[in-house]
C-alpha positions in Angstrom: -115.9 55.8 -7.8 -119.0 54.0 -6.8 -118.7 50.3 -5.6 -121.4 49.3 -8.0 -119.4 50.5 -11.0 -116.4 48.4 -10.1 -115.2 45.8 -12.6 -116.9 42.5 -12.6 -113.8 40.6 -11.7 -113.4 42.2 -8.2 -116.8 40.7 -7.3 -115.7 37.1 -8.0 -115.7 36.2 -4.2 -119.3 37.3 -3.9 -120.2 35.6 -7.2 -118.7 32.3 -5.9 -120.8 32.7 -2.8 -123.9 33.2 -4.8 -123.1 30.2 -7.0 -123.4 28.0 -3.9 -127.1 28.5 -4.0 -127.1 26.1 -7.1 -125.7 23.2 -5.1 -127.9 20.8 -3.3 -128.6 21.1 0.4 -126.7 17.9 1.3 -123.7 19.0 -0.7 -123.6 22.3 1.1 -123.9 20.7 4.4 -121.0 18.4 3.5 -118.9 21.4 2.4 -119.9 23.3 5.5 -118.9 20.4 7.7 -115.7 20.0 5.9 -114.8 23.8 6.2 -115.7 23.8 9.9 -113.6 20.9 10.8 -110.3 21.2 9.0 -111.2 19.3 5.9 -113.0 16.4 7.5 -116.3 15.3 6.0 -118.2 15.2 9.3 -117.4 16.1 13.0 -118.8 13.8 15.8 -119.8 16.0 18.6 -119.6 14.3 22.1 -121.6 16.9 23.9 -122.1 16.1 27.5 -119.8 13.0 27.2 -116.9 15.4 27.1 -118.2 17.7 29.9 -116.8 15.7 32.9 -113.4 16.2 31.5 -113.9 19.9 30.3 -115.7 21.0 33.6 -113.5 18.9 35.7 -110.4 20.5 34.2 -111.8 24.0 34.8 -113.0 23.3 38.4 -109.8 21.7 39.6 -107.8 24.4 37.9 -109.6 27.0 39.8 -109.4 25.1 43.1 -105.6 24.9 42.4 -105.0 28.5 41.7 -107.6 30.8 43.1 -107.0 29.9 46.8 -103.2 30.2 46.3 -103.3 33.5 44.6 -105.8 35.0 47.1 -103.4 34.2 49.9 -100.1 35.1 48.3 -99.7 38.4 50.2 -99.8 36.5 53.5 -97.3 33.9 52.1 -94.7 36.6 50.9 -94.9 38.7 54.2 -94.7 35.7 56.5 -92.7 32.9 54.9 -90.7 35.1 52.6 -90.2 37.9 55.0 -91.0 40.6 52.5 -92.1 44.1 53.5 -95.8 44.5 52.9 -95.4 47.4 50.5 -92.8 45.4 48.4 -95.0 42.3 48.4 -98.0 44.3 47.4 -96.1 45.9 44.6 -94.8 42.5 43.3 -98.3 41.0 43.4 -99.7 44.0 41.5 -97.1 43.6 38.8 -97.7 39.9 38.6 -101.5 40.3 38.6 -101.2 42.7 35.7 -99.0 40.3 33.8 -101.6 37.5 34.5 -104.4 39.7 33.2 -102.4 40.9 30.2 -101.4 37.3 29.1 -104.9 36.4 27.8 -104.4 38.9 25.0 -101.4 36.8 23.8 -103.1 33.6 24.5 -106.2 34.5 22.5 -104.1 35.7 19.6 -102.0 32.5 19.5 -105.1 30.3 19.9 -107.2 32.0 17.1 -104.3 32.4 14.7 -102.0 29.4 15.1 -102.5 26.8 17.9 -106.2 26.2 18.2 -108.0 26.0 21.6 -107.1 22.4 22.4 -103.3 22.9 22.1 -103.4 26.2 23.9 -105.3 24.8 26.9 -103.1 21.7 27.0 -99.9 23.7 27.0 -101.3 26.3 29.5 -102.6 23.5 32.0 -99.1 21.9 32.1 -97.5 25.3 32.6 -100.0 26.0 35.5 -99.2 22.6 37.1 -95.4 23.1 36.9 -95.9 26.6 38.4 -97.9 25.2 41.3 -95.3 22.5 41.8 -92.4 25.0 41.9 -94.3 27.3 44.2 -94.9 24.3 46.6 -91.2 23.5 46.5 -90.4 27.1 47.7 -92.3 26.4 50.9 -91.4 22.7 51.4 -87.7 22.9 50.7 -85.9 24.8 53.3 -83.1 26.1 51.1 -85.7 27.6 48.7 -87.2 30.1 51.2 -85.6 32.6 53.6 -85.5 31.9 57.5 -84.5 35.2 59.1 -83.8 37.8 56.5 -85.4 38.6 53.2 -85.1 36.2 50.2 -81.8 35.8 48.4 -81.4 36.4 44.7 -81.7 32.6 44.0 -84.7 32.2 46.2 -86.4 35.1 44.5 -85.5 33.8 41.1 -87.3 30.4 41.8 -90.3 32.3 43.1 -90.5 34.4 40.1 -90.2 31.5 37.7 -93.2 29.9 39.4 -95.1 33.1 39.0 -94.1 33.3 35.4 -95.4 29.7 34.8 -98.7 30.5 36.5 -99.0 33.6 34.2 -98.5 31.5 31.0 -101.1 29.1 32.4 -103.6 31.8 32.9 -102.8 33.4 29.5 -103.8 30.2 27.8 -106.8 29.0 29.9 -108.8 32.2 30.5 -109.4 33.2 26.9 -110.0 29.5 25.6 -111.8 27.4 28.3 -115.4 28.7 27.8 -115.3 28.7 24.0 -113.6 25.2 24.1 -116.5 23.8 26.1 -119.0 25.2 23.8 -117.1 23.8 20.9 -118.1 20.2 22.1 -121.7 20.8 21.2 -123.2 21.0 17.6 -124.4 24.5 17.2 -126.5 23.4 14.1 -129.0 21.5 16.2 -131.5 22.6 18.8 -130.1 20.0 21.3 -126.6 21.3 20.7 -127.7 24.9 21.4 -129.5 23.9 24.5 -126.3 22.0 25.6 -124.2 25.2 25.0 -126.6 27.2 27.3 -126.6 24.6 30.0 -122.7 24.4 29.8 -122.5 28.1 30.4 -124.7 27.7 33.5 -122.7 24.8 34.9 -119.5 26.6 34.1 -120.3 29.6 36.3 -121.8 27.4 39.0 -118.7 25.3 39.4 -116.6 28.4 39.0 -118.3 30.0 42.0 -118.1 26.8 44.0 -114.4 26.5 43.3 -113.8 30.0 44.5 -115.8 29.5 47.7 -113.8 26.4 48.5 -110.5 27.9 47.6 -111.3 30.9 49.8 -112.1 28.8 52.8 -110.6 25.3 52.9 -107.4 25.8 51.0 -106.7 29.2 52.7 -107.3 27.6 56.0 -104.8 24.8 55.2 -102.2 27.4 54.3 -102.7 29.8 57.2 -103.5 27.3 60.1 -101.9 24.0 59.2 -98.8 24.4 57.1 -97.8 26.2 54.0 -96.1 23.1 52.4 -99.5 21.3 52.7 -101.5 24.3 51.8 -99.7 24.5 48.5 -99.2 20.9 47.9 -103.0 20.3 47.9 -103.7 22.9 45.2 -100.7 21.6 43.2 -102.1 18.1 43.3 -105.6 19.4 42.2 -103.9 21.2 39.3 -102.3 17.9 38.4 -105.7 16.3 38.5 -106.9 19.1 36.3 -104.3 18.2 33.7 -105.0 14.6 33.8 -108.8 15.0 33.4 -108.2 17.3 30.4 -105.9 14.8 28.6 -108.2 11.8 29.4 -110.9 13.3 27.4 -108.7 14.0 24.3 -110.3 11.3 22.1 -113.8 12.9 22.7 -113.0 16.5 21.9 -113.9 18.4 18.9 -110.9 20.6 17.8 -112.0 23.6 16.0 -109.1 24.8 13.6 -107.7 28.3 14.1 -109.8 30.9 12.1 -107.6 33.9 12.2 -107.4 36.9 14.5 -109.5 40.1 14.1 -106.3 42.0 15.0 -105.3 41.5 11.3 -108.4 43.3 10.2 -107.8 46.1 12.7 -104.3 46.5 11.3 -105.5 46.6 7.7 -107.9 49.4 8.4 -105.2 51.5 10.2 -102.6 50.9 7.5 -105.0 51.7 4.6 -106.2 54.8 6.3 -102.7 56.0 6.9 -101.7 55.3 3.3 -104.7 57.4 2.0 -104.5 60.0 4.6 -103.8 62.8 2.0 -106.9 61.9 0.0 -109.9 64.3 0.3 -112.7 63.0 2.5 -115.5 61.3 0.6 -118.5 63.5 0.0 -121.0 60.7 1.2 -120.9 57.3 2.6 -122.1 56.0 -0.9 -118.7 56.6 -2.3 -117.0 54.1 0.0 -116.3 50.5 -0.8 -119.3 48.7 0.5 -119.6 45.3 -1.2 -122.7 43.1 -0.5 -122.7 41.8 3.0 -123.2 38.1 3.0 -122.2 36.8 6.4 -124.8 34.7 8.1 -123.0 35.2 11.5 -121.9 38.9 11.5 -124.6 41.6 11.3 -124.1 44.6 9.1 -123.4 47.7 11.0 -124.9 51.1 10.1 -122.5 53.8 9.0 -121.5 56.3 11.7 -120.0 59.8 11.2 -117.5 59.5 14.0 -113.8 59.0 13.4 -114.1 60.1 9.8 -110.3 59.7 9.3 -110.9 55.9 9.3 -113.3 56.2 6.4 -110.3 56.8 4.0 -109.4 53.1 4.3 -112.6 52.4 2.2 -112.0 55.1 -0.4 -111.7 53.8 -3.9 -108.7 54.9 -6.0 -107.6 53.9 -9.6 -105.0 51.6 -8.0 -107.7 49.6 -6.3 -109.2 48.8 -9.7 -106.6 46.0 -10.0 -107.3 42.5 -9.0 -107.0 41.0 -6.6 -107.7 43.9 -4.3 -104.9 44.6 -1.8 -106.5 44.4 1.7 -103.8 46.6 3.1 -104.8 49.5 0.7 -108.6 49.0 0.5 -110.9 47.8 3.3 -114.7 47.4 3.3 -117.0 49.8 5.1 -118.0 47.0 7.4 -114.3 46.6 8.4 -114.0 50.3 9.1 -117.2 50.3 11.2 -115.9 47.4 13.2 -112.7 49.4 14.0 -114.9 52.4 14.9 -116.8 50.1 17.4 -113.5 49.5 19.2 -112.5 53.2 19.0 -115.8 54.3 20.6 -115.3 51.7 23.4 -111.9 52.8 24.3 -112.9 55.9 26.5 -115.5 53.9 28.3 -113.0 51.1 28.9 -110.4 53.4 30.2 -112.7 54.6 33.0 -112.8 51.0 34.3 -109.0 51.1 35.0 -109.5 53.3 38.2 -112.3 51.0 39.1 -109.9 47.9 39.0 -107.5 49.9 41.1 -110.2 49.9 43.8 -110.7 46.2 43.6 -106.9 45.4 43.6 -106.0 47.6 46.6 -109.0 46.6 48.6 -108.1 42.9 47.9 -104.5 43.3 49.1 -104.9 45.7 52.1 -108.2 44.0 53.4 -106.0 40.9 54.0 -103.4 43.0 55.9 -106.2 44.6 57.9 -107.6 41.2 58.7 -104.2 40.1 59.9 -104.4 42.8 62.7 -107.8 42.1 64.0 -109.3 39.5 66.4 -110.0 36.7 64.1 -111.0 34.2 66.8 -114.4 32.6 66.8 -115.9 31.8 70.3 -113.6 30.0 72.8 -112.5 27.2 70.4 -109.4 29.1 69.5 -110.3 28.8 65.6 -109.0 31.8 63.7 -110.6 32.8 60.5 -107.8 33.0 57.8 -107.0 36.5 56.8 -107.3 35.6 53.1 -110.7 34.1 53.4 -112.6 37.4 53.7 -112.9 37.6 50.0 -115.6 34.9 50.4 -118.0 37.6 51.6 -117.5 39.6 48.4 -118.2 36.3 46.4 -121.3 35.7 48.6 -122.7 39.2 47.9 -122.1 38.7 44.1 -123.7 35.3 44.1 -126.7 36.3 46.0 -127.4 39.6 44.3 -127.3 38.3 40.7 -130.5 36.2 40.9 -132.2 38.9 42.9 -131.3 41.5 40.3 -132.3 39.3 37.4 -135.6 37.9 38.7 -136.8 40.9 40.9 -135.0 44.2 40.2 -135.0 44.0 36.4 -138.6 43.2 35.9 -139.7 46.0 38.4 -137.4 48.6 36.7 -138.6 47.6 33.2 -142.1 48.4 34.1 -141.0 51.9 35.0 -138.4 52.6 32.3 -140.1 50.5 29.4 -136.6 49.5 28.5 -135.3 45.9 28.0 -133.1 45.1 31.0 -134.5 48.0 33.0 -131.4 50.2 32.5 -128.7 50.5 30.0 -125.4 48.7 30.4 -123.7 52.1 30.8 -126.0 53.0 33.7 -125.2 49.8 35.3 -121.6 50.4 35.1 -122.0 53.8 36.5 -123.9 52.5 39.5 -121.0 50.1 40.1 -118.5 53.0 40.0 -120.5 54.9 42.5 -120.7 51.9 44.8 -116.9 51.6 44.6 -116.6 55.2 45.9 -118.9 54.2 48.8 -116.8 51.0 49.4 -113.6 53.0 49.8 -115.1 55.5 52.1 -116.6 52.7 54.3 -113.2 50.9 54.2 -111.5 54.2 55.4 -114.0 54.5 58.2 -113.5 50.9 59.3 -109.7 51.3 59.3 -109.9 54.6 61.3 -111.8 52.6 64.0 -109.4 49.7 63.8 -106.5 52.0 64.4 -108.4 53.5 67.4 -109.5 50.3 68.9 -106.3 48.4 68.0 -105.9 44.6 67.1 -108.7 43.7 69.5 -111.3 44.9 66.9 -113.5 42.0 65.5 -112.5 40.9 62.1 -116.2 40.9 61.2 -116.2 44.7 61.1 -114.4 44.1 57.7 -117.5 42.2 56.3 -119.7 45.3 55.3 -116.9 46.7 53.0 -116.5 43.2 51.3 -120.2 43.0 50.7 -120.4 46.4 49.3 -117.3 45.5 47.0 -119.2 42.4 45.8 -122.4 44.4 45.1 -120.3 46.9 43.2 -118.7 44.1 41.1 -122.2 42.8 40.3 -123.0 46.1 38.6 -119.6 47.3 37.2 -117.9 44.2 36.2 -120.8 42.2 34.8 -122.1 45.4 33.3 -118.8 45.7 31.3 -118.9 42.1 30.2 -122.5 42.6 28.9 -121.6 46.0 27.3 -118.5 44.7 25.6 -120.4 41.5 24.3 -123.2 43.4 22.8 -121.4 46.3 21.4 -118.6 44.4 19.6 -119.4 42.8 16.3 -119.9 39.0 16.5 -116.6 38.2 15.1 -114.7 40.4 17.6 -116.2 39.1 20.9 -112.9 37.2 21.8 -111.4 40.7 21.7 -114.1 42.0 24.1 -113.1 39.4 26.7 -109.4 40.2 26.2 -110.2 43.9 26.6 -111.6 43.2 30.0 -108.5 41.4 31.1 -106.4 44.2 29.7 -108.2 46.7 31.9 -107.5 44.5 34.9 -103.8 44.3 33.9 -103.3 48.0 33.7 -105.2 48.6 36.9 -102.8 46.1 38.5 -99.8 47.8 37.2 -101.1 51.2 38.2 -101.8 49.9 41.7 -98.3 48.7 42.0 -96.9 52.2 41.0 -99.4 53.9 43.4 -98.1 51.7 46.3 -94.5 52.5 45.5 -95.1 56.2 45.2 -97.1 56.5 48.4 -94.6 54.3 50.3 -91.7 56.6 49.2 -93.4 60.0 49.5 -95.6 59.8 52.6 -92.8 58.9 55.2 -91.7 61.7 57.3 -88.3 62.9 58.5 -86.7 61.1 61.5 -88.0 57.7 60.4 -91.7 58.5 60.7 -93.7 55.7 59.1 -95.4 56.1 55.7 -99.1 55.5 55.1 -98.3 51.9 54.0 -96.1 50.9 56.8 -95.5 47.3 57.6 -97.5 47.7 60.9 -100.8 49.1 59.9 -101.2 50.7 63.3 -98.3 52.9 62.5 -99.4 53.6 58.9 -102.4 55.5 57.6 -104.2 53.0 55.2 -107.3 55.0 55.9 -105.9 58.0 54.2 -104.7 55.8 51.2 -108.4 54.6 50.9 -109.5 58.1 50.9 -107.1 59.0 48.2 -108.5 56.1 46.1 -112.1 57.2 46.8 -111.1 60.8 45.5 -109.7 59.2 42.3 -112.8 57.1 41.9 -115.0 60.3 42.3 -113.1 62.1 39.5 -113.2 58.8 37.5 -117.1 58.9 37.9 -117.3 62.3 36.4 -115.2 61.1 33.5 -117.2 58.1 33.0 -120.5 60.1 32.8 -119.0 62.3 30.1 -117.7 59.3 28.1 -121.3 57.7 28.5 -123.0 60.8 27.2 -120.7 60.9 24.2 -121.0 57.2 23.3 -123.2 56.0 20.6 -124.6 52.6 20.8 -124.1 50.3 17.9 -126.9 50.1 15.4 -127.5 47.6 12.8 -128.0 48.6 9.1 -131.6 48.1 8.6 -131.3 48.7 4.9 -129.0 45.7 4.4 -130.6 42.3 4.9 -128.2 39.5 6.1 -127.9 37.1 3.3 -128.4 33.4 4.3 -127.9 30.8 1.7 -131.2 29.3 0.9 -131.5 25.8 2.2 -128.3 25.7 4.2 -129.5 24.6 7.5 -126.1 24.7 9.1 -125.6 28.4 8.3 -129.0 29.2 9.7 -128.3 27.4 12.9 -125.0 29.3 13.1 -126.8 32.5 12.6 -128.8 32.1 15.8 -125.6 31.8 17.9 -125.3 30.2 21.3 -127.0 32.0 24.2 -124.6 33.5 26.7 
């Protein structure tokens, strides 16, 4: 049955929307403000007045956590006396949990708690986690002295890790959006403020990472671990204090619901109608008028036709109100198709994250067995600080790419951006293969020369890794953002963290398998032995490079199959005439 022939009653929601056109502009603005702000007649946006607290919270949180997490492998193998393979596996599992937690955090924030409550709870959890981790170093009974950790000591350590994971799960998916919430998106000044906030956010994020990877890691490795962990803990406490000091200024956007519900409705409806014959044409599917001023209408695609049955009309669907778990709109189906098309491309990123995870862990162990002295001063570069070279490459390359490379390539390809997002990701994956091959060559030289090799031989592989991230990771962020419908972009960010999580879990499994299978008889060391001079980390790097080469072939196949999202040109987005607030929202903040 055609959607146009459905009973008049089922179109009541759309008739109600059309009736709004008869109201005055001022009334519509009042209603819109009330709807946007939990029933309040008007929301007072503090804008930049709230930014010292929002950006200060974010900056000190990063200063407090990044430096500590970057150096945890050194802490576990020195202070806690863990074997390097066991410590690497533990950190991989923890890193996976940290990257998986934002999925739950985003769901709870969008559906129940709101961003303010989520960030507040997560900030306190991070502070308690940092405090407990500091105590493991400062209190003698909480860390081992000669042998490995006891069950009680390990339990305290794991509780601190769990609290930090809770903190990351709440802060990561919410902090950017919460900062943007403080500006009025219905005014030009508010939209400019949102754009400037994004710039300042990434600037302070990079600065925090640089300081963490140098000053804080130096305190931990060269002064004392209690002090090196107490400073980040104090900074995390300052982060909490700043956040709560700005409470009276904050705009608190009420939870708007999670897109996961819409996903589930499409899947359930398609399963319920799986025995129905496929529709002869898209015109037979339930496709009511598209009236959203924020979400663009997506053109119909003939992929994943089994999902189309969720929008097939049956006599039971004639009843009102329509059961959303039995009948979904064509727009809902196409939104789920967007996610389904992205999954193969996203899965190719998992092996790429394995490269980053393993290089981050074992580059630290490599640095620990090199000559890290600078001149005759006796100063030693902290082993965990070499990640700063990857950050430097990323920071320097982005403006060069944006201002010089893109315009030059655009003139050749006549394409906006010069190359597609998929091509950019592919270049990053190819560079990751080169990174692992170079890392294997450097490790082979280090084993031949011994611990007298200069630590700066590790710099080129870190620079190449940073260049790879500039292509692959930023390319993925851009790809997910543009290919997801507008109301699903929080899922896009969560999808990126989910890839990191699975990559971390897989890395932990790989370390365990290689550690247990590559050791020879008679006590011959395995590839990932505690003493790298006795192990063969170079062969481990070559194994990952081989996996990445196979992954590149898989990615190219996925990219050739992928169809970029197209808007339905036949359907105009309906904006309520005279409603300035909706028009302003339709523009959307720049990212």
